[in-house]
C-alpha positions as semicolon CSV with decimal commas, in nm:
position;residue;x (nm);y (nm);z (nm)
1;M;-0,001;0,000;-0,002
2;Q;0,157;0,324;-0,112
3;S;0,145;0,633;0,111
4;N;0,000;0,961;-0,014
5;S;0,344;1,122;-0,010
6;E;0,489;0,843;-0,228
7;I;0,203;0,874;-0,476
8;V;0,252;1,250;-0,496
9;A;0,627;1,210;-0,542
10;R;0,586;0,953;-0,817
11;T;0,329;1,175;-0,994
12;Y;0,568;1,471;-0,980
13;L;0,857;1,263;-1,116
14;K;0,653;1,108;-1,397
15;T;0,532;1,448;-1,508
16;W;0,887;1,580;-1,487
17;L;1,032;1,296;-1,695
18;V;0,764;1,342;-1,963
19;V;0,838;1,717;-1,988
20;V;1,213;1,662;-2,000
21;G;1,170;1,389;-2,263
22;I;0,963;1,618;-2,486
23;I;1,225;1,890;-2,454
24;L;1,511;1,656;-2,536
25;L;1,329;1,524;-2,844
26;A;1,257;1,880;-2,955
27;A;1,618;1,981;-2,893
28;C;1,766;1,686;-3,083
29;S;1,526;1,680;-3,379
30;S;1,575;1,869;-3,699
31;S;1,294;2,016;-3,906
32;E;1,509;2,063;-4,218
33;E;1,614;1,815;-4,485
34;L;1,982;1,873;-4,573
35;A;2,133;1,832;-4,920
36;D;2,377;1,544;-4,971
37;D;2,678;1,777;-5,014
38;V;2,614;1,987;-4,702
39;L;2,868;1,942;-4,421
40;L;2,765;1,967;-4,056
41;L;2,976;2,163;-3,809
42;H;3,024;1,931;-3,509
43;S;3,306;2,093;-3,310
44;V;3,528;2,403;-3,316
45;K;3,866;2,444;-3,144
46;V;4,118;2,728;-3,136
47;K;4,485;2,632;-3,088
48;S;4,799;2,844;-3,078
49;D;5,167;2,765;-3,110
50;S;5,240;3,034;-2,847
51;K;5,123;3,102;-2,489
52;E;5,066;3,466;-2,584
53;P;4,821;3,616;-2,661
54;D;4,557;3,448;-2,443
55;I;4,335;3,222;-2,654
56;S;4,029;3,300;-2,441
57;A;4,048;3,663;-2,554
58;L;4,045;3,552;-2,919
59;E;3,774;3,283;-2,914
60;P;3,489;3,539;-2,938
61;Y;3,609;3,615;-3,292
62;V;3,499;3,273;-3,410
63;R;3,175;3,344;-3,592
64;Q;3,017;2,996;-3,607
65;R;2,990;2,723;-3,344
66;P;2,762;2,420;-3,295
67;T;2,476;2,493;-3,058
68;V;2,479;2,311;-2,727
69;K;2,116;2,239;-2,651
70;W;2,108;2,025;-2,338
71;F;2,418;1,978;-2,128
72;V;2,634;1,745;-2,345
73;L;2,396;1,705;-2,640
74;K;2,479;1,919;-2,945
75;K;2,285;2,026;-3,248
76;D;2,512;2,018;-3,548
77;I;2,456;2,303;-3,795
78;P;2,546;2,344;-4,162
79;L;2,903;2,459;-4,209
80;D;2,922;2,810;-4,354
81;T;3,253;2,855;-4,541
82;M;3,203;3,232;-4,564
83;L;3,184;3,256;-4,183
84;T;3,495;3,040;-4,146
85;R;3,692;3,271;-4,381
86;Q;3,566;3,577;-4,190
87;S;3,669;3,410;-3,863
88;C;4,022;3,361;-3,994
89;E;4,041;3,726;-4,101
90;D;3,901;3,848;-3,770
91;L;4,140;3,634;-3,566
92;Q;4,438;3,763;-3,766
93;T;4,324;4,125;-3,734
94;A;4,270;4,085;-3,360
95;M;4,624;3,951;-3,309
96;Q;4,770;4,233;-3,521
97;N;4,581;4,484;-3,307
98;M;4,748;4,327;-3,006
99;G;5,092;4,391;-3,151
100;Y;5,155;4,064;-3,338
101;M;5,193;4,225;-3,679
102;N;5,314;3,905;-3,851
103;A;5,035;3,688;-3,714
104;Q;4,896;3,416;-3,939
105;V;4,587;3,192;-3,910
106;S;4,532;2,854;-4,074
107;M;4,233;2,621;-4,065
108;D;4,207;2,241;-4,053
109;T;3,892;2,041;-4,116
110;I;3,837;1,674;-4,041
111;V;3,527;1,518;-4,193
112;R;3,383;1,235;-3,987
113;K;3,094;1,002;-4,043
114;K;2,756;1,145;-4,140
115;R;2,929;1,453;-4,291
116;K;3,023;1,588;-3,947
117;V;3,318;1,827;-3,944
118;N;3,569;1,895;-3,667
119;L;3,708;2,242;-3,732
120;T;4,036;2,374;-3,583
121;Y;4,178;2,726;-3,616
122;H;4,559;2,728;-3,575
123;L;4,709;3,059;-3,459
124;S;5,068;3,157;-3,530
125;P;5,109;3,495;-3,357
126;G;5,482;3,527;-3,411
127;E;5,678;3,776;-3,203
128;P;5,517;4,107;-3,094
129;F;5,640;4,450;-3,215
130;F;5,763;4,711;-2,964
131;I;5,765;5,091;-2,954
132;R;6,119;5,227;-2,993
133;S;6,036;5,600;-2,984
134;I;5,735;5,831;-2,956
135;R;5,699;6,180;-3,106
136;H;5,404;6,420;-3,076
137;D;5,314;6,640;-3,371
138;I;5,047;6,883;-3,244
139;A;4,952;7,155;-3,494
140;D;4,744;7,355;-3,239
141;D;4,981;7,548;-3,006
142;T;4,703;7,612;-2,749
143;I;4,620;7,242;-2,724
144;A;4,990;7,155;-2,716
145;H;5,038;7,385;-2,416
146;F;4,726;7,248;-2,245
147;L;4,827;6,884;-2,295
148;G;5,173;6,971;-2,164
149;Q;5,004;7,053;-1,832
150;H;4,844;6,705;-1,827
151;P;5,128;6,458;-1,891
152;E;4,925;6,177;-1,727
153;V;4,712;6,153;-2,043
154;F;5,013;6,018;-2,241
155;R;5,041;5,652;-2,142
156;L;5,220;5,518;-2,447
157;K;5,579;5,461;-2,346
158;E;5,897;5,347;-2,516
159;G;5,946;4,974;-2,480
160;M;5,573;4,894;-2,475
161;V;5,419;4,641;-2,709
162;F;5,302;4,817;-3,026
163;S;4,925;4,757;-2,996
164;V;4,649;4,917;-3,204
165;N;4,423;4,880;-2,904
166;E;4,659;5,092;-2,693
167;L;4,678;5,353;-2,971
168;N;4,299;5,376;-2,968
169;N;4,297;5,407;-2,588
170;E;4,542;5,698;-2,617
171;R;4,314;5,872;-2,867
172;K;4,016;5,822;-2,636
173;R;4,201;5,965;-2,332
174;I;4,314;6,275;-2,515
175;T;3,974;6,331;-2,673
176;S;3,797;6,287;-2,337
177;L;4,033;6,539;-2,168
178;L;3,972;6,798;-2,439
179;N;3,595;6,736;-2,447
180;N;3,582;6,800;-2,073
181;N;3,768;7,132;-2,105
182;G;3,576;7,334;-2,358
183;Y;3,657;7,160;-2,687
184;F;3,297;7,092;-2,792
185;R;3,386;7,018;-3,157
186;F;3,685;6,796;-3,098
187;H;3,664;6,425;-3,180
188;K;3,912;6,138;-3,196
189;E;3,943;6,147;-3,577
190;F;4,160;6,459;-3,533
191;I;4,426;6,225;-3,383
192;R;4,624;5,997;-3,615
193;F;4,931;5,778;-3,577
194;T;5,209;5,694;-3,818
195;A;5,443;5,404;-3,751
196;D;5,781;5,334;-3,915
197;S;5,979;5,018;-3,872
198;T;6,302;4,902;-4,030
199;S;6,273;4,596;-4,251
200;G;6,347;4,285;-4,048
201;S;6,313;4,473;-3,719
202;R;6,031;4,454;-3,471
203;M;6,096;4,807;-3,334
204;V;5,851;5,085;-3,429
205;D;5,905;5,459;-3,436
206;L;5,570;5,610;-3,356
207;T;5,437;5,961;-3,426
208;M;5,108;6,098;-3,292
209;H;4,958;6,372;-3,514
210;L;4,693;6,605;-3,368
211;M;4,541;6,772;-3,676
212;P;4,415;7,136;-3,683
213;Y;4,044;7,215;-3,693
214;K;3,848;7,243;-4,017
215;A;3,479;7,337;-4,007
216;S;3,430;7,173;-4,347
217;N;3,632;7,016;-4,624
218;D;3,669;7,356;-4,795
219;A;3,734;7,558;-4,478
220;P;4,084;7,670;-4,380
221;E;4,279;7,499;-4,105
222;V;4,260;7,687;-3,773
223;N;4,310;7,620;-3,403
224;H;4,039;7,421;-3,233
225;P;3,769;7,646;-3,080
226;S;3,716;7,629;-2,702
227;Y;3,356;7,689;-2,600
228;V;3,193;7,838;-2,291
229;V;2,832;7,785;-2,179
230;R;2,645;8,114;-2,200
231;K;2,298;8,012;-2,071
232;V;2,110;7,705;-1,943
233;N;1,739;7,689;-2,022
234;Y;1,473;7,442;-1,898
235;T;1,170;7,349;-2,105
236;S;0,893;7,095;-2,070
237;G;0,874;6,796;-2,301
238;D;0,505;6,746;-2,216
239;D;0,196;6,919;-2,346
240;S;0,216;7,155;-2,051
241;T;0,466;7,443;-2,058
242;M;0,521;7,405;-1,684
243;I;0,797;7,187;-1,535
244;H;0,664;7,025;-1,216
245;L;0,994;7,043;-1,030
246;R;1,122;7,309;-0,791
247;P;1,393;7,542;-0,933
248;S;1,631;7,430;-0,657
249;V;1,585;7,068;-0,767
250;L;1,661;7,160;-1,128
251;L;1,981;7,339;-1,027
252;E;2,087;7,064;-0,788
253;N;2,072;6,800;-1,063
254;T;2,227;7,018;-1,336
255;W;2,605;6,991;-1,359
256;I;2,630;7,212;-1,667
257;R;2,713;7,560;-1,542
258;E;2,676;7,899;-1,703
259;N;3,002;8,086;-1,777
260;A;3,194;7,760;-1,745
261;P;3,377;7,568;-2,023
262;Y;3,176;7,299;-2,199
263;S;3,230;6,958;-2,041
264;A;3,109;6,626;-2,181
265;E;3,148;6,475;-1,832
266;D;2,916;6,736;-1,686
267;L;2,670;6,664;-1,964
268;Q;2,666;6,293;-1,874
269;K;2,634;6,367;-1,503
270;T;2,331;6,584;-1,576
271;Y;2,173;6,302;-1,770
272;N;2,248;6,058;-1,487
273;H;2,112;6,279;-1,210
274;F;1,787;6,362;-1,387
275;G;1,756;5,996;-1,487
276;K;1,743;5,884;-1,124
277;L;1,448;6,110;-1,046
278;S;1,127;5,906;-1,042
279;A;0,928;6,211;-1,157
280;V;1,128;6,240;-1,480
281;K;1,036;6,018;-1,774
282;Y;1,320;6,122;-2,005
283;T;1,570;6,406;-2,053
284;N;1,685;6,564;-2,377
285;I;1,984;6,806;-2,369
286;R;2,090;7,008;-2,673
287;F;2,360;7,269;-2,727
288;T;2,333;7,548;-2,984
289;E;2,620;7,772;-3,089
290;V;2,576;8,148;-3,064
291;P;2,660;8,278;-3,417
292;D;3,008;8,422;-3,466
293;T;3,114;8,334;-3,110
294;T;3,248;8,037;-2,912
295;L;2,948;8,051;-2,679
296;L;2,695;7,773;-2,628
297;D;2,334;7,785;-2,512
298;C;2,218;7,468;-2,334
299;N;1,855;7,362;-2,355
300;I;1,742;7,092;-2,106
301;Q;1,406;6,943;-2,202
302;L;1,233;6,738;-1,934
303;S;0,934;6,510;-1,975
304;T;0,774;6,405;-1,644
305;N;0,579;6,096;-1,548
306;K;0,223;6,106;-1,431
307;P;0,251;6,183;-1,062
308;N;-0,018;5,947;-0,937
309;T;-0,059;5,573;-1,004
310;L;-0,284;5,309;-0,859
311;S;-0,216;4,934;-0,902
312;F;-0,391;4,617;-0,796
313;Q;-0,221;4,276;-0,771
314;P;-0,391;3,949;-0,686
315;E;-0,192;3,641;-0,591
316;G;-0,235;3,282;-0,479
317;T;-0,065;3,144;-0,165
318;N;0,033;2,793;-0,055
319;T;0,177;2,750;0,292
320;A;0,260;2,385;0,367
321;G;-0,030;2,272;0,154
322;D;-0,282;2,524;0,287
323;L;-0,423;2,713;-0,012
324;G;-0,531;3,072;0,003
325;A;-0,552;3,405;-0,179
326;A;-0,407;3,749;-0,130
327;A;-0,441;4,087;-0,296
328;S;-0,261;4,422;-0,267
329;L;-0,362;4,774;-0,364
330;T;-0,082;5,028;-0,406
331;Y;-0,105;5,407;-0,447
332;E;0,208;5,595;-0,553
333;N;0,288;5,964;-0,593
334;R;0,623;6,024;-0,770
335;N;0,648;6,397;-0,708
336;L;0,494;6,471;-0,368
337;F;0,675;6,797;-0,284
338;H;0,775;6,881;-0,647
339;G;1,124;6,748;-0,576
340;S;1,071;6,397;-0,720
341;E;0,991;6,258;-0,374
342;T;0,809;5,925;-0,396
343;F;0,526;5,857;-0,154
344;S;0,350;5,520;-0,158
345;V;0,079;5,345;0,043
346;Q;0,021;4,969;0,005
347;L;-0,273;4,781;0,147
348;R;-0,255;4,400;0,148
349;G;-0,490;4,133;0,263
350;A;-0,447;3,753;0,268
351;F;-0,663;3,454;0,366
352;E;-0,580;3,082;0,399
353;A;-0,794;2,789;0,507
354;I;-0,579;2,593;0,751
355;T;-0,622;2,217;0,768
356;G;-0,493;1,954;1,008
357;L;-0,527;2,152;1,331
358;E;-0,713;1,996;1,621
359;G;-0,833;2,162;1,937
360;Y;-0,869;2,514;1,789
361;Q;-1,195;2,696;1,735
362;N;-1,105;2,896;1,427
363;Q;-0,946;2,717;1,127
364;N;-0,855;3,020;0,914
365;Y;-0,558;3,250;0,875
366;E;-0,606;3,617;0,804
367;E;-0,343;3,883;0,744
368;Y;-0,378;4,254;0,680
369;N;-0,092;4,492;0,615
370;V;-0,053;4,863;0,553
371;E;0,282;5,008;0,452
372;T;0,372;5,368;0,379
373;K;0,701;5,479;0,231
374;L;0,849;5,820;0,157
375;S;1,168;5,841;-0,054
376;F;1,384;6,146;-0,118
377;P;1,626;6,136;-0,417
378;R;1,912;6,280;-0,209
379;F;2,081;6,261;0,128
380;V;1,846;6,408;0,390
381;A;2,078;6,442;0,689
382;P;2,252;6,710;0,897
383;F;2,624;6,788;0,878
384;I;2,648;6,691;0,508
385;S;2,786;6,962;0,280
386;K;2,573;7,085;-0,008
387;N;2,842;6,986;-0,257
388;Y;2,863;6,628;-0,125
389;R;2,485;6,598;-0,120
390;R;2,475;6,714;-0,481
391;R;2,749;6,478;-0,596
392;S;2,601;6,169;-0,432
393;T;2,337;5,949;-0,596
394;A;2,164;5,870;-0,270
395;I;1,806;5,794;-0,172
396;S;1,679;5,867;0,180
397;E;1,384;5,655;0,281
398;L;1,127;5,666;0,563
399;L;0,915;5,353;0,617
400;L;0,619;5,289;0,844
401;S;0,416;4,971;0,840
402;Y;0,162;4,781;1,047
403;N;0,091;4,410;1,009
404;L;-0,200;4,218;1,164
405;Q;-0,202;3,836;1,168
406;N;-0,481;3,623;1,308
407;R;-0,411;3,246;1,324
408;P;-0,602;2,973;1,505
409;E;-0,311;2,943;1,751
410;F;-0,246;3,313;1,815
411;H;-0,295;3,675;1,709
412;R;0,016;3,874;1,623
413;R;0,078;4,243;1,550
414;L;0,394;4,395;1,410
415;F;0,476;4,765;1,387
416;N;0,783;4,876;1,194
417;A;0,946;5,219;1,151
418;A;1,275;5,268;0,969
419;W;1,502;5,544;0,834
420;R;1,762;5,431;0,581
421;Y;1,994;5,553;0,305
422;R;2,078;5,388;-0,026
423;W;2,344;5,508;-0,270
424;S;2,569;5,374;-0,540
425;D;2,919;5,417;-0,685
426;A;2,895;5,332;-1,054
427;A;3,271;5,346;-1,108
428;A;3,321;5,084;-0,834
429;H;3,017;4,881;-0,946
430;T;2,892;4,896;-0,584
431;T;2,567;4,990;-0,414
432;Y;2,531;5,062;-0,044
433;R;2,254;5,070;0,216
434;A;2,268;5,207;0,568
435;D;1,985;5,144;0,816
436;V;2,025;5,432;1,058
437;I;1,741;5,298;1,272
438;D;1,499;5,014;1,220
439;L;1,245;4,965;1,500
440;N;1,015;4,666;1,522
441;Y;0,753;4,618;1,793
442;I;0,604;4,268;1,809
443;Y;0,279;4,245;2,009
444;M;0,091;3,921;2,091
445;P;-0,259;4,027;2,203
446;W;-0,398;3,671;2,217
447;I;-0,265;3,312;2,235
448;S;-0,507;3,022;2,241
449;S;-0,526;2,817;2,555
450;T;-0,456;2,501;2,350
451;F;-0,132;2,642;2,205
452;K;-0,022;2,773;2,546
453;H;-0,086;2,438;2,715
454;D;0,081;2,228;2,446
455;Y;0,394;2,435;2,374
456;L;0,445;2,726;2,613
457;D;0,336;2,622;2,963
458;S;0,356;2,243;2,965
459;V;0,658;2,127;3,164
460;S;0,693;1,814;2,952
461;N;0,686;2,002;2,620
462;R;0,814;2,349;2,706
463;N;1,003;2,505;2,417
464;A;1,242;2,792;2,504
465;I;1,278;2,909;2,145
466;L;0,901;2,907;2,100
467;R;0,835;3,090;2,431
468;Y;1,083;3,364;2,337
469;N;0,925;3,424;2,000
470;Y;0,565;3,432;2,127
471;A;0,613;3,711;2,376
472;D;0,599;4,085;2,319
473;L;0,935;4,212;2,195
474;F;1,124;4,523;2,082
475;I;1,386;4,496;1,806
476;M;1,581;4,816;1,736
477;K;1,864;4,759;1,492
478;V;2,120;4,945;1,290
479;G;2,289;4,793;0,987
480;F;2,503;4,837;0,678
481;S;2,513;4,640;0,355
482;L;2,688;4,654;0,019
483;A;2,649;4,481;-0,314
484;Y;2,924;4,455;-0,577
485;V;2,837;4,342;-0,930
486;N;3,096;4,344;-1,206
487;G;3,071;4,114;-1,503
488;N;3,079;3,753;-1,386
489;H;3,130;3,839;-1,019
490;A;2,867;3,940;-0,763
491;F;2,927;3,987;-0,389
492;K;2,690;4,093;-0,112
493;A;2,759;4,160;0,254
494;N;2,533;4,272;0,539
495;V;2,610;4,354;0,902
496;E;2,355;4,451;1,165
497;T;2,331;4,481;1,541
498;A;2,030;4,527;1,765
499;G;1,963;4,632;2,122
500;N;2,296;4,798;2,204
501;L;2,157;5,152;2,236
502;L;1,863;5,029;2,442
503;D;2,096;4,821;2,660
504;A;2,319;5,121;2,727
505;A;2,017;5,336;2,819
506;T;1,857;5,073;3,047
507;N;2,190;5,008;3,224
508;L;2,241;5,383;3,269
509;F;1,897;5,445;3,416
510;G;1,859;5,113;3,599
511;A;1,558;4,980;3,409
512;H;1,327;4,707;3,540
513;K;1,399;4,340;3,472
514;N;1,129;4,079;3,401
515;E;1,103;3,732;3,551
516;R;1,355;3,600;3,293
517;G;1,618;3,853;3,399
518;Q;1,579;4,067;3,084
519;H;1,584;4,445;3,086
520;T;1,257;4,593;2,961
521;L;1,138;4,911;2,794
522;F;0,779;4,995;2,886
523;N;0,765;4,646;3,045
524;I;0,861;4,490;2,710
525;A;1,190;4,299;2,659
526;Y;1,416;4,399;2,374
527;A;1,633;4,179;2,152
528;Q;2,012;4,208;2,149
529;Y;2,222;4,033;1,884
530;A;2,482;4,078;1,608
531;K;2,441;3,931;1,259
532;C;2,664;3,907;0,948
533;D;2,579;3,767;0,603
534;F;2,806;3,714;0,303
535;D;2,708;3,596;-0,046
536;Y;2,921;3,541;-0,356
537;V;2,829;3,428;-0,708
538;H;3,073;3,359;-0,993
539;T;2,944;3,287;-1,341
540;M;3,156;3,108;-1,601
541;R;3,022;3,162;-1,951
542;F;3,120;2,901;-2,207
543;S;2,909;3,039;-2,490
544;S;2,604;3,256;-2,542
545;N;2,388;2,955;-2,454
546;N;2,581;2,788;-2,172
547;E;2,713;2,893;-1,835
548;L;2,809;2,754;-1,498
549;A;2,708;2,949;-1,185
550;L;2,890;2,893;-0,858
551;H;2,747;3,027;-0,533
552;A;2,867;3,041;-0,175
553;G;2,664;3,191;0,108
554;F;2,748;3,219;0,478
555;G;2,560;3,380;0,763
556;I;2,608;3,392;1,139
557;A;2,409;3,562;1,415
558;Y;2,475;3,559;1,786
559;P;2,230;3,657;2,065
560;Y;2,391;3,807;2,370
561;G;2,322;4,045;2,659
562;N;1,945;4,076;2,686
563;S;1,880;3,773;2,460
564;E;1,956;3,403;2,473
565;V;1,756;3,325;2,157
566;L;1,746;3,503;1,820
567;P;1,412;3,649;1,716
568;F;1,236;3,416;1,474
569;E;1,260;3,668;1,183
570;K;1,639;3,678;1,223
571;R;1,699;3,302;1,246
572;Y;1,827;3,101;0,948
573;F;1,652;2,809;0,775
574;S;1,766;2,567;0,508
575;G;1,595;2,383;0,228
576;G;1,359;2,521;-0,032
577;A;1,389;2,675;-0,380
578;N;1,688;2,897;-0,296
579;S;1,889;2,666;-0,072
580;V;1,951;2,291;-0,064
581;R;1,679;2,184;-0,306
582;G;1,655;1,821;-0,205
583;W;1,462;1,940;0,105
584;S;1,142;2,136;0,136
585;V;1,154;2,486;0,282
586;R;1,260;2,479;0,651
587;G;1,297;2,101;0,619
588;L;1,674;2,073;0,682
589;G;1,871;2,107;1,004
590;P;1,994;2,235;1,230
591;G;2,292;1,999;1,218
592;R;2,172;1,643;1,240
593;F;1,844;1,740;1,409
594;R;1,553;1,548;1,263
595;G;1,205;1,703;1,258
596;N;0,909;1,486;1,342
597;N;0,654;1,661;1,119
598;G;0,510;1,823;1,430
599;A;0,324;2,153;1,444
600;I;0,628;2,341;1,567
601;D;0,895;2,200;1,338
602;F;0,884;2,533;1,153
603;I;1,052;2,700;1,450
604;N;1,268;2,406;1,568
605;Q;1,429;2,374;1,224
606;T;1,595;2,715;1,246
607;G;1,944;2,813;1,350
608;D;2,205;3,081;1,421
609;M;2,444;2,997;1,138
610;K;2,398;2,894;0,777
611;L;2,618;2,761;0,497
612;D;2,507;2,728;0,131
613;L;2,724;2,595;-0,150
614;N;2,563;2,564;-0,495
615;M;2,668;2,475;-0,846
616;E;2,429;2,513;-1,139
617;Y;2,489;2,448;-1,508
618;R;2,246;2,651;-1,724
619;T;2,170;2,617;-2,092
620;N;1,927;2,771;-2,337
621;L;1,705;2,508;-2,496
622;F;1,472;2,682;-2,740
623;W;1,230;2,973;-2,750
624;K;1,224;3,109;-2,391
625;L;1,297;2,777;-2,224
626;M;1,616;2,715;-2,026
627;G;1,742;2,397;-1,862
628;A;1,963;2,345;-1,557
629;F;2,145;2,079;-1,365
630;F;2,241;2,160;-1,005
631;V;2,424;2,027;-0,703
632;D;2,353;2,192;-0,369
633;A;2,518;2,152;-0,030
634;G;2,476;2,314;0,309
635;N;2,298;2,321;0,646
636;I;2,219;2,538;0,945
637;W;2,343;2,516;1,304
638;T;2,279;2,670;1,642
639;L;2,565;2,838;1,831
640;R;2,421;2,731;2,167
641;A;2,290;2,392;2,275
642;Y;1,909;2,396;2,291
643;E;1,720;2,106;2,446
644;E;1,454;2,124;2,174
645;Q;1,714;2,087;1,893
646;P;1,937;1,786;1,982
647;G;2,230;1,753;1,747
648;G;2,182;2,105;1,618
649;Q;2,480;2,283;1,779
650;F;2,779;2,375;1,560
651;K;3,095;2,189;1,656
652;L;3,416;2,240;1,465
653;D;3,507;1,872;1,460
654;E;3,157;1,755;1,352
655;F;3,000;2,015;1,122
656;F;3,165;1,881;0,806
657;E;2,987;1,549;0,851
658;Q;2,654;1,736;0,886
659;I;2,665;1,907;0,547
660;A;2,367;1,792;0,340
661;V;2,401;1,741;-0,037
662;A;2,132;1,735;-0,307
663;Y;2,122;1,721;-0,685
664;G;1,854;1,774;-0,951
665;V;1,737;1,927;-1,276
666;G;1,534;2,236;-1,352
667;L;1,344;2,423;-1,618
668;R;1,312;2,801;-1,648
669;L;1,072;3,007;-1,857
670;N;1,259;3,332;-1,923
671;F;1,033;3,615;-2,023
672;G;1,300;3,880;-1,976
673;Y;1,134;4,083;-1,707
674;F;1,076;3,777;-1,490
675;I;1,167;3,407;-1,481
676;L;0,940;3,118;-1,379
677;R;1,150;2,837;-1,230
678;F;1,069;2,469;-1,175
679;D;1,327;2,257;-0,988
680;A;1,321;1,888;-0,902
681;G;1,570;1,794;-0,631
682;M;1,681;1,468;-0,479
683;K;1,863;1,411;-0,152
684;A;2,216;1,275;-0,199
685;I;2,363;1,288;0,155
686;N;2,128;1,328;0,449
687;P;2,284;1,425;0,786
688;A;1,957;1,353;0,975
689;Y;1,935;0,978;0,922
690;T;1,822;0,670;1,106
691;N;1,992;0,412;0,882
692;E;2,264;0,392;0,617
693;H;2,016;0,388;0,327
694;E;1,873;0,719;0,445
695;H;2,218;0,863;0,506
696;W;2,358;0,777;0,161
697;A;2,044;0,851;-0,037
698;I;2,240;0,896;-0,362
699;V;2,320;0,521;-0,351
700;H;1,976;0,418;-0,218
701;P;1,726;0,667;-0,365
702;N;1,365;0,665;-0,246
703;L;1,115;0,892;-0,419
704;S;0,873;0,932;-0,131
705;R;1,158;1,009;0,107
706;D;1,414;1,201;-0,102
707;F;1,223;1,392;-0,373
708;A;1,133;1,764;-0,349
709;F;0,966;1,982;-0,612
710;H;1,000;2,362;-0,610
711;F;0,828;2,640;-0,800
712;A;0,971;2,992;-0,774
713;V;1,013;3,321;-0,954
714;G;1,367;3,428;-1,049
715;L;1,698;3,244;-1,046
716;P;1,808;3,082;-0,718
717;F;2,120;3,299;-0,694
């Protein structure tokens, strides 16, 4: 007789195998009939007879490759000889631009069975050329004098490899410097290079020519004009002639200044600063020359968004099998004080019909939430200079919210007030967030007598973690976080502490202590802890269709002083769609602790420390469908020994044996603006086991015991 869980697991797996089978057939099939003389490109390799230059930098110049459709399965495509010739030419040009002027490229083809071709590009870079001498020929005396005051712009040096790429970089640096210092009409085509080398020598005599200005082909050669901004005008890009922003806001976000030299950098800064204003839809900046002068008039045209929006969003919920519905209504004003301040109010309601509870009168869950948020597109703080406030791209945010939850077991209220800053450094690819103060007040107006008897008051079943989290509590925290994203690397870090200011105040004034020995504020205990989280993702791209994502996450939180237990909202859990996917959400840990499917496993299977290690291979299949294969590892632990969580405490000599491992496959529907994700995970190594079969699940798989299915929005990391 099969259990319900085993039937469900088998149904999930059968459906999954059918879907995967259809995808594989679609990926491997071909809808075209090929002519008998058409060759199929099966593999492409790039080899070099020298360690330099790096082959990985040259592989993108290969124009045709077979398409990898599903992990190791390939779809061979017709060989295009025109693309192979262009690839040879592009590879040779790329090496010459790197300084290998005598580079050569050859191509080998091996035809296998069924007209499949293995193609190899052989690179012979030769020896690089070097710069022997550099001379500057600048026809404009004014520019020559100006550049002489900025020697840092000249980075080509004698003895360097003669590289076309470096020549172009030199042109860009000089052009950028001049564009930022009044030379509105200057562009990089005014800079040319000539190179002379003796036959048989790899040494180059280089001359940089900066040509004089010509307004047209027939115009005479003159010095390059240097422009000054005469006037800055603001106009509306909407039907209305009125710009709905305060004059001070316009000036604060405009870096172009009257009576100052033209600067392309200031132009871009002006675009960037207006672009971050939520009230502004788009910005158009144009310069016009004042006839017979070197003066410019700047016209900034602003089109603003509609200030008021109202949105409604329904959603379905599923909490441990209990189905329900929720809906939210959001009002937003993007220009509250005519300074692009954003004010929003969100109302949300949710309802779930709870099943499986005995001894409780009400069997439903209701939640109502109201959240208000006010954002300022600048630093709102004392002791910050006007110039720094103007240069920063910060957002100041005030948040107030109230949450009401009514469950059969208890009623819970949560009030939150926060003041925070968010800003970014585009040059460093980093964003920051500082929570100056974040106050949470948790109020429990009612707890059912059944819940109190079974879990809070009963001597035989008293749960310290549960008791702590079902009492009134203050949480006042401060925190700082940063996120770094650059190419294939992403790093996040967050640090927060709570209760230290309250602890100092209560110790100073001798505040009252409750029966548990905790200091209280208005007869309510406050939480005291420190918490750190780190997260790193590295993506290795093999082609436009295939990549390997590696993820490592670590978090640790320690309660101290006024707290022996972390608040439930700050505790870690493992398992689920974004963790170790062989387990359901909150189904793993801590340590080797094994839940018993009881009503309070959701709080017992939490911890003070978390480790996540993930590897996921991703590939585009067809249309908007992506496939994935993943291996996950990790667990959670407690830092202290709790009676309710035997085997859950972190121990340096044991934790490695308690790392859980899972594997599985996934499908993603990528619609660009959001991704629907379906993951099927299987346990491989289970640290909470009763026998060897359960421990080494990868060798002794059991669907009803080891299978977990997850549906989520977005990638797991």
